[in-house]
VMD Tcl script that builds the backbone (N, CA, C; Angstrom):
set m [mol new atoms 276]
animate dup $m
set s [atomselect $m all]
$s set {name element resname resid chain x y z} {
  {N N UNK 1 A 8.265 -5.359 16.098}
  {CA C UNK 1 A 7.915 -4.515 16.709}
  {C C UNK 1 A 7.448 -2.956 16.186}
  {N N UNK 2 A 6.454 -2.805 16.869}
  {CA C UNK 2 A 6.188 -1.478 16.037}
  {C C UNK 2 A 6.790 -0.040 16.620}
  {N N UNK 3 A 6.899 0.773 15.842}
  {CA C UNK 3 A 7.313 1.668 16.629}
  {C C UNK 3 A 6.626 2.405 17.649}
  {N N UNK 4 A 6.967 2.992 18.437}
  {CA C UNK 4 A 6.207 3.916 19.755}
  {C C UNK 4 A 5.640 5.238 18.731}
  {N N UNK 5 A 4.297 5.333 18.909}
  {CA C UNK 5 A 3.720 6.622 18.655}
  {C C UNK 5 A 2.831 7.286 19.663}
  {N N UNK 6 A 2.823 8.512 19.402}
  {CA C UNK 6 A 2.544 9.073 20.757}
  {C C UNK 6 A 0.352 8.445 20.672}
  {N N UNK 7 A 0.504 9.084 21.979}
  {CA C UNK 7 A -1.140 8.498 22.382}
  {C C UNK 7 A -1.259 7.274 22.900}
  {N N UNK 8 A -2.621 6.975 22.791}
  {CA C UNK 8 A -2.500 5.682 23.590}
  {C C UNK 8 A -2.063 4.354 22.786}
  {N N UNK 9 A -1.545 3.623 23.394}
  {CA C UNK 9 A -1.020 2.442 22.795}
  {C C UNK 9 A -1.660 1.685 22.061}
  {N N UNK 10 A -1.083 0.932 21.171}
  {CA C UNK 10 A -1.949 -0.496 19.996}
  {C C UNK 10 A -2.345 -1.440 21.437}
  {N N UNK 11 A -3.632 -1.824 21.280}
  {CA C UNK 11 A -3.633 -2.995 22.286}
  {C C UNK 11 A -3.979 -4.386 20.945}
  {N N UNK 12 A -3.994 -5.542 21.922}
  {CA C UNK 12 A -3.814 -6.806 21.335}
  {C C UNK 12 A -4.750 -6.983 19.838}
  {N N UNK 13 A -5.981 -6.484 20.002}
  {CA C UNK 13 A -6.346 -6.851 19.040}
  {C C UNK 13 A -6.040 -5.779 17.864}
  {N N UNK 14 A -5.823 -4.630 17.795}
  {CA C UNK 14 A -5.224 -3.691 16.755}
  {C C UNK 14 A -3.865 -4.394 16.124}
  {N N UNK 15 A -3.246 -4.846 17.450}
  {CA C UNK 15 A -1.723 -5.749 16.991}
  {C C UNK 15 A -2.218 -7.437 16.138}
  {N N UNK 16 A -2.835 -7.814 16.412}
  {CA C UNK 16 A -3.955 -9.051 15.982}
  {C C UNK 16 A -4.188 -8.796 14.456}
  {N N UNK 17 A -4.644 -7.593 13.993}
  {CA C UNK 17 A -5.004 -6.758 12.509}
  {C C UNK 17 A -4.034 -6.477 11.921}
  {N N UNK 18 A -3.031 -6.138 12.495}
  {CA C UNK 18 A -1.783 -5.406 11.923}
  {C C UNK 18 A -0.958 -6.704 11.486}
  {N N UNK 19 A -0.716 -7.901 12.342}
  {CA C UNK 19 A -0.104 -9.107 11.975}
  {C C UNK 19 A -0.864 -9.612 10.730}
  {N N UNK 20 A -2.270 -9.533 10.919}
  {CA C UNK 20 A -2.725 -10.223 9.905}
  {C C UNK 20 A -2.806 -9.702 8.520}
  {N N UNK 21 A -2.563 -8.409 8.863}
  {CA C UNK 21 A -2.296 -7.648 7.272}
  {C C UNK 21 A -0.999 -7.718 6.719}
  {N N UNK 22 A 0.016 -7.737 7.494}
  {CA C UNK 22 A 1.548 -7.744 7.086}
  {C C UNK 22 A 1.403 -9.324 6.678}
  {N N UNK 23 A 0.629 -10.090 6.718}
  {CA C UNK 23 A 0.578 -11.459 6.599}
  {C C UNK 23 A 0.156 -12.069 4.962}
  {N N UNK 24 A -1.059 -11.131 5.082}
  {CA C UNK 24 A -1.954 -11.807 4.231}
  {C C UNK 24 A -2.134 -10.945 3.148}
  {N N UNK 25 A -1.666 -9.252 3.335}
  {CA C UNK 25 A -1.928 -8.278 2.713}
  {C C UNK 25 A -3.654 -7.822 2.530}
  {N N UNK 26 A -3.699 -7.078 1.133}
  {CA C UNK 26 A -5.108 -6.669 0.971}
  {C C UNK 26 A -6.609 -7.289 1.867}
  {N N UNK 27 A -6.818 -6.718 2.841}
  {CA C UNK 27 A -8.030 -7.530 3.204}
  {C C UNK 27 A -9.178 -6.470 3.739}
  {N N UNK 28 A -10.238 -7.296 3.698}
  {CA C UNK 28 A -11.427 -6.104 4.065}
  {C C UNK 28 A -11.409 -6.092 5.631}
  {N N UNK 29 A -12.834 -5.253 5.832}
  {CA C UNK 29 A -13.020 -5.412 7.115}
  {C C UNK 29 A -13.517 -6.728 7.889}
  {N N UNK 30 A -14.774 -7.256 6.535}
  {CA C UNK 30 A -15.567 -8.485 7.199}
  {C C UNK 30 A -14.563 -9.758 7.069}
  {N N UNK 31 A -13.270 -9.414 5.993}
  {CA C UNK 31 A -12.443 -11.325 5.968}
  {C C UNK 31 A -11.500 -11.230 7.232}
  {N N UNK 32 A -11.253 -9.667 7.476}
  {CA C UNK 32 A -10.434 -9.441 9.010}
  {C C UNK 32 A -11.365 -10.072 10.060}
  {N N UNK 33 A -12.524 -9.705 10.189}
  {CA C UNK 33 A -13.005 -10.154 11.442}
  {C C UNK 33 A -13.511 -11.568 11.403}
  {N N UNK 34 A -13.302 -12.297 9.785}
  {CA C UNK 34 A -13.367 -13.994 9.907}
  {C C UNK 34 A -12.495 -14.731 10.444}
  {N N UNK 35 A -11.491 -13.761 9.804}
  {CA C UNK 35 A -9.970 -14.674 10.510}
  {C C UNK 35 A -9.885 -14.482 11.911}
  {N N UNK 36 A -10.089 -13.187 12.546}
  {CA C UNK 36 A -9.600 -13.163 14.089}
  {C C UNK 36 A -10.806 -13.681 14.725}
  {N N UNK 37 A -11.996 -13.937 14.061}
  {CA C UNK 37 A -13.293 -14.395 14.768}
  {C C UNK 37 A -13.716 -13.462 15.673}
  {N N UNK 38 A -14.128 -12.263 15.477}
  {CA C UNK 38 A -14.687 -11.268 15.896}
  {C C UNK 38 A -15.621 -10.538 15.167}
  {N N UNK 39 A -16.292 -9.654 15.776}
  {CA C UNK 39 A -17.569 -9.279 15.252}
  {C C UNK 39 A -16.905 -8.261 14.287}
  {N N UNK 40 A -18.021 -8.176 12.774}
  {CA C UNK 40 A -17.445 -7.578 11.848}
  {C C UNK 40 A -17.356 -5.457 12.464}
  {N N UNK 41 A -18.343 -5.272 13.261}
  {CA C UNK 41 A -18.170 -3.978 13.933}
  {C C UNK 41 A -16.613 -3.558 14.552}
  {N N UNK 42 A -16.296 -4.712 15.319}
  {CA C UNK 42 A -15.115 -4.415 15.966}
  {C C UNK 42 A -13.732 -4.244 14.939}
  {N N UNK 43 A -13.708 -5.205 13.867}
  {CA C UNK 43 A -12.903 -5.304 12.766}
  {C C UNK 43 A -13.142 -3.601 12.417}
  {N N UNK 44 A -14.296 -3.549 12.098}
  {CA C UNK 44 A -14.165 -1.656 11.063}
  {C C UNK 44 A -13.527 -0.952 12.346}
  {N N UNK 45 A -14.128 -0.669 13.487}
  {CA C UNK 45 A -13.811 0.359 14.488}
  {C C UNK 45 A -11.916 0.064 14.555}
  {N N UNK 46 A -11.435 -0.950 14.680}
  {CA C UNK 46 A -10.251 -1.094 14.753}
  {C C UNK 46 A -9.507 -0.538 13.250}
  {N N UNK 47 A -9.946 -1.212 12.163}
  {CA C UNK 47 A -9.131 -0.792 11.137}
  {C C UNK 47 A -9.512 1.219 10.957}
  {N N UNK 48 A -10.283 1.615 11.604}
  {CA C UNK 48 A -10.756 2.889 11.209}
  {C C UNK 48 A -9.523 3.641 12.121}
  {N N UNK 49 A -9.506 3.365 13.392}
  {CA C UNK 49 A -8.479 3.513 14.304}
  {C C UNK 49 A -7.054 3.675 13.899}
  {N N UNK 50 A -6.463 2.497 13.293}
  {CA C UNK 50 A -5.558 2.322 12.542}
  {C C UNK 50 A -5.193 3.230 11.571}
  {N N UNK 51 A -6.498 3.492 10.903}
  {CA C UNK 51 A -5.895 4.450 9.778}
  {C C UNK 51 A -5.939 5.925 10.074}
  {N N UNK 52 A -6.759 5.917 11.150}
  {CA C UNK 52 A -6.311 7.748 11.905}
  {C C UNK 52 A -4.912 7.696 12.184}
  {N N UNK 53 A -4.543 6.658 12.464}
  {CA C UNK 53 A -2.734 6.572 13.121}
  {C C UNK 53 A -1.852 6.492 12.322}
  {N N UNK 54 A -2.253 6.239 10.991}
  {CA C UNK 54 A -1.598 6.189 9.816}
  {C C UNK 54 A -0.827 4.860 9.912}
  {N N UNK 55 A -1.323 3.885 10.541}
  {CA C UNK 55 A -0.578 2.880 10.295}
  {C C UNK 55 A -1.015 1.682 9.432}
  {N N UNK 56 A -2.167 1.811 8.628}
  {CA C UNK 56 A -2.643 1.184 7.760}
  {C C UNK 56 A -3.565 2.244 6.743}
  {N N UNK 57 A -4.061 1.698 5.540}
  {CA C UNK 57 A -4.153 2.447 4.403}
  {C C UNK 57 A -5.503 2.002 3.700}
  {N N UNK 58 A -6.592 2.539 2.725}
  {CA C UNK 58 A -7.141 1.875 2.233}
  {C C UNK 58 A -6.290 1.942 0.825}
  {N N UNK 59 A -6.386 0.525 0.609}
  {CA C UNK 59 A -5.655 0.199 -0.925}
  {C C UNK 59 A -6.722 0.529 -2.067}
  {N N UNK 60 A -7.678 0.120 -2.003}
  {CA C UNK 60 A -8.532 0.167 -3.409}
  {C C UNK 60 A -10.141 0.016 -2.453}
  {N N UNK 61 A -10.800 0.281 -3.127}
  {CA C UNK 61 A -12.548 0.474 -2.539}
  {C C UNK 61 A -13.180 -0.692 -3.732}
  {N N UNK 62 A -13.954 -1.513 -3.692}
  {CA C UNK 62 A -14.417 -2.644 -4.466}
  {C C UNK 62 A -16.034 -2.481 -4.366}
  {N N UNK 63 A -16.334 -2.623 -5.486}
  {CA C UNK 63 A -17.623 -2.472 -5.128}
  {C C UNK 63 A -18.433 -3.997 -5.143}
  {N N UNK 64 A -19.142 -4.077 -4.550}
  {CA C UNK 64 A -19.626 -6.043 -4.100}
  {C C UNK 64 A -20.793 -5.969 -4.243}
  {N N UNK 65 A -21.132 -7.018 -5.008}
  {CA C UNK 65 A -22.542 -7.460 -4.925}
  {C C UNK 65 A -23.801 -7.520 -3.390}
  {N N UNK 66 A -24.651 -6.797 -3.856}
  {CA C UNK 66 A -25.588 -6.778 -2.890}
  {C C UNK 66 A -25.116 -5.605 -1.678}
  {N N UNK 67 A -23.971 -4.717 -1.529}
  {CA C UNK 67 A -23.482 -3.646 -1.073}
  {C C UNK 67 A -23.535 -2.252 -1.417}
  {N N UNK 68 A -24.018 -1.656 -0.909}
  {CA C UNK 68 A -24.937 -0.428 -1.405}
  {C C UNK 68 A -23.258 0.585 -1.522}
  {N N UNK 69 A -22.446 0.597 -0.414}
  {CA C UNK 69 A -21.373 1.710 -0.848}
  {C C UNK 69 A -19.950 0.755 -1.277}
  {N N UNK 70 A -18.945 1.290 -1.536}
  {CA C UNK 70 A -17.755 0.294 -1.946}
  {C C UNK 70 A -16.976 0.183 -0.278}
  {N N UNK 71 A -16.762 -1.327 -0.774}
  {CA C UNK 71 A -15.757 -2.214 0.667}
  {C C UNK 71 A -14.489 -1.596 0.397}
  {N N UNK 72 A -13.695 -1.163 1.129}
  {CA C UNK 72 A -12.590 -1.011 1.425}
  {C C UNK 72 A -11.459 -2.245 1.548}
  {N N UNK 73 A -10.586 -2.122 1.015}
  {CA C UNK 73 A -9.420 -3.059 1.264}
  {C C UNK 73 A -8.376 -2.564 1.812}
  {N N UNK 74 A -7.721 -3.081 3.080}
  {CA C UNK 74 A -6.572 -2.167 3.787}
  {C C UNK 74 A -5.509 -2.851 3.844}
  {N N UNK 75 A -4.477 -2.221 3.776}
  {CA C UNK 75 A -3.306 -2.586 3.440}
  {C C UNK 75 A -2.297 -1.610 4.737}
  {N N UNK 76 A -0.786 -2.631 5.649}
  {CA C UNK 76 A -0.430 -1.798 6.257}
  {C C UNK 76 A 0.445 -0.923 5.562}
  {N N UNK 77 A 0.951 0.271 6.299}
  {CA C UNK 77 A 1.454 1.122 6.041}
  {C C UNK 77 A 3.186 1.167 5.830}
  {N N UNK 78 A 3.972 1.099 5.236}
  {CA C UNK 78 A 5.523 0.546 5.215}
  {C C UNK 78 A 5.873 1.839 5.419}
  {N N UNK 79 A 6.472 1.843 6.426}
  {CA C UNK 79 A 7.532 3.392 6.902}
  {C C UNK 79 A 8.871 2.782 7.017}
  {N N UNK 80 A 9.754 3.749 6.389}
  {CA C UNK 80 A 11.431 3.479 6.065}
  {C C UNK 80 A 12.086 3.606 7.617}
  {N N UNK 81 A 12.660 2.592 7.879}
  {CA C UNK 81 A 13.537 2.391 8.815}
  {C C UNK 81 A 14.746 3.636 8.773}
  {N N UNK 82 A 14.626 4.334 10.285}
  {CA C UNK 82 A 15.870 5.658 10.249}
  {C C UNK 82 A 16.451 5.137 11.152}
  {N N UNK 83 A 17.629 5.071 10.990}
  {CA C UNK 83 A 18.817 4.800 11.887}
  {C C UNK 83 A 18.835 5.820 12.843}
  {N N UNK 84 A 19.224 5.564 14.050}
  {CA C UNK 84 A 19.080 6.740 15.165}
  {C C UNK 84 A 19.867 7.734 15.089}
  {N N UNK 85 A 21.196 7.656 14.141}
  {CA C UNK 85 A 22.372 8.375 13.944}
  {C C UNK 85 A 21.555 9.611 12.987}
  {N N UNK 86 A 20.790 9.328 11.969}
  {CA C UNK 86 A 20.105 9.956 11.007}
  {C C UNK 86 A 19.169 10.904 11.662}
  {N N UNK 87 A 18.549 10.417 12.830}
  {CA C UNK 87 A 17.261 11.319 13.584}
  {C C UNK 87 A 18.165 12.177 13.989}
  {N N UNK 88 A 19.306 12.086 14.542}
  {CA C UNK 88 A 20.340 13.270 15.293}
  {C C UNK 88 A 20.864 14.128 14.246}
  {N N UNK 89 A 21.074 14.092 13.127}
  {CA C UNK 89 A 21.408 14.737 12.469}
  {C C UNK 89 A 20.452 15.679 11.792}
  {N N UNK 90 A 19.384 15.145 11.634}
  {CA C UNK 90 A 18.632 15.848 10.971}
  {C C UNK 90 A 16.851 16.376 12.338}
  {N N UNK 91 A 17.141 17.349 12.691}
  {CA C UNK 91 A 16.429 17.697 13.915}
  {C C UNK 91 A 14.714 17.883 13.807}
  {N N UNK 92 A 14.546 17.676 12.492}
  {CA C UNK 92 A 13.189 18.152 11.856}
  {C C UNK 92 A 12.142 17.242 11.548}
}
mol reanalyze $m
mol bondsrecalc $m
mol representation Tube
mol addrep $m
């Protein structure tokens, strides 16, 4: 279960991308698009949104043959679980 973040909730496509990245590890937007059978632009946009929210990060950038700019591999950001009592102890 994803922790609640302020702003717009994560939708079903973003949830599917997050689950796939948790399961498979570092994937490019093209690999995500192929696995989830979605257009590459949708995968890129979703990865960009998830990255801006801090849920995924670019693990590394690879040069691919026939591609002018480096291709990003994404991974899920692992956040430490904080107990509710610890949250009350540290108000910052």
